[in-house]
N, C-alpha and C positions, 0 to 999 in steps of 0.2 A: 535071128538075133543071137542064138547062143553060138552058131558056128562064126559069127563075126567076134564074139568076146573071145572065143577060143584063140582067134588069129590075132586078136589086140593084147592077149596077156600072155605071160610066160611063167614057169615053175610050175611045180607040181599040184597046186591049188587047181590049175586051169589044165589039166592034163586030158580030161575028157568032159562030154556033155553030161555026163551022170554025176559028176562031182559040181558042175555048175546048178546044174536043175536042183541037186541036193541044198546046196547055199541058196540059192535063189527063194527056194520053197522054205527054207527056215526065216528067211529075210521076211517075206510075205507073212508069215505068221506071227511074227515078231511086231510087224506094223499093223495087223489086224488085232493083236490084242491091245495096243497101246497107242493112241492116238497121239501122245507125246513121243513115242519113240520114232515114228513115222515123221512126223513134223521135226523133230531136233536132226535127222539124219538125211531126209530128202526133200524136205519142202524148202524151195527158193520163193520171196516175194518180189512183185515190182516193185522199184523205187526209181526214181528221176533219173534217167542215164542208163538204167540197166536193171539188174536184180539182185539181191542179196540171200544167200542162204542163213538158214536159221542157226547153222553152226558158227558161222562169221558174223552173225547181229550183234552188236552191242547192245542194243535195247533187249532182244530175248535175253541174252546171257549176264546182263547185269543185274537180274532179279529172277525169282522163282515165281514172281506174280504170274508171268503168261502161263507156265505149266501147270500151277495150281488151278487157274481158271480152266484150263483144258479139261483136266481131270475132273472138275466138277462138272462140266457138260457130260463127260462120259459115264458119271457115277449117279446125277442126280435127275429128276424128270422135270424140274422147274428152277431155273437159275437167272436170276437179275442181276446183270452186269452193267455196273455204274462207275463211270471213269469219266473224266476230263476229255474235252475233245481233242482230235489229233494223238489218241494216246493208243492207238491200234486195236480198239474194239471190234471194228468191222473186219479188220484184219484175221485177227484171232478168231472169229467166227467163221470166217470164210475157209481157213486151214482146217478146223474141225469138220465143216460140213463136208469138204474135199475129202476127207478121210473116209466119212461114210459112206460117200457116193461110191468110190474106189472099192471098198473092201466087204461092203453089203450090197450085192446087186438088187437092182428092182427097188431100193428104198427111194421114198419119195418125200421131199422137202419144200414147205411153204414158206416163202420169204416174202414177208410184209413189210414195206418201206413207204418212205414220205412221197417219192416222185420218182419217175420214169428215169430222170438222171443218176440217182442213187443205186437202181435195179440195174442200168446198164454197166455201172462201175464194179458194181459187185460180181456181175456175171463175167465182166472181162476179166477181174482178178483172178478168178477161179481157173479160168481159161489159161492163163498165163503160168499159174502155179502148176497146174497139170503140165504145161509144156516143158517145164522146168525139170519134171521127174526123169528117173531113167527111162529109156524106152520099154523096158522089161515092165515096167511097173505102169505106164500110162495106159489109159482106158480111152480108146478113141470115140469120139462124138458120134451119136447114132445117125446124124446128117451132117454133110459138107456145107448146108446152107447155113448163113450166119444167122443165128437167133439171138435177140437181144433181152426178151424177156424171160427166157429159161433156157436151161443148160441141160440136155439130154445125153447120157452115154449110151454108147451101144451094150452095156450090160443090163441095161433097163434103168438104170437110176436117174432121177431127175428133180432138179430144183426149179420151182416155179416160182416168179415175182408177181407180186400184185400192189399196183399204185394207190395209195390211200388217198392221197392229196387230190382233190377237185373231184373225187367220186361224187355223185349226185344220190349215191345208195349206199352207205357204208355198210351196211348189215349185209351185203352181198359179196363184199371184199373178200376173197379166199375162199368163199363157199363152194363146195363141190371138187375141191381138192383135198382129197382123203391122204393125209399125210402125217406120219408118226413125228416128225420133227416141225416144229414151228420156230422160225426164227424173225422176230419183230424188232427191227432195227430202229434204235432213235424213237423209242416208244413214245418220251414225253412230247416230242414234236408230230405226232401223227395226229390229226384230227380224227375225233370220235373212235379214239383207240379202243376205249370199253366196249363201244359197239361193235367193231370191229373183230376183238376179241371174242364176243358172245356169239358172233357168226361161225367161227372155225373152230371153237371150242368143241362141239357136240362131234365133228367129224374126226377130230384130233382123238379124242377119247375112244372113239371106236378103233382107230388105226393103231393106236397105243397098244390096245388088249393084243392084236396080232403080231406086234413087232416084240413085246415082251414075251409072248409064248414061243417065238422063233429064234429068240436070243439076238435081235437087231437094235441096233438105237432107237430111241425114242427122247422126247423130252421137248420143252418150251424155254426159248432163250429169248429174253427181253435185255435190250441194251439201252442205256440213256445216257 
């Protein structure tokens, strides 16, 4: 990939592999330190008919709200994100979770949602966001097989979805998923939400301790 970049670029900045590797290394470091930097400079989200980069997104650039929310995700271990429908709650959360998966190998994320359709949509969005990144930043999926209920990367990171609606045993939803990040989407509409949270909270607490010790992201995100 570096050889291809050298051939595609001209000028002193691109005159050697060493310079390119140094520049890419700095970018990776900047992205790892700041989810906002990563999102603003590299992420594109799927929209009807294609994709739009956050650099060009009118919705993203017209307000600091989304930047503040992303920073809250990164800085606090419990965030309740309440906003009107179709305001970008799920997409904003997905961008942050993708950052976690790319820059913190082997991190585990538990995604609790209302039904299978929502889970499939979320996983699909994250895959499209990954595909929109520069090739040198992309992390390949662990398997080429299509997975609808989870997304696992070659670096060991994984987001697993649990469908709450229709479950006959809500206190078992998400149990066994030892994850330092819990994302409960549209919490107000999830049946037995308190029971579900009671089931996942103990394993989250244990995973949080190790994540904090190792400098990894951790926290609970509720959207509604």
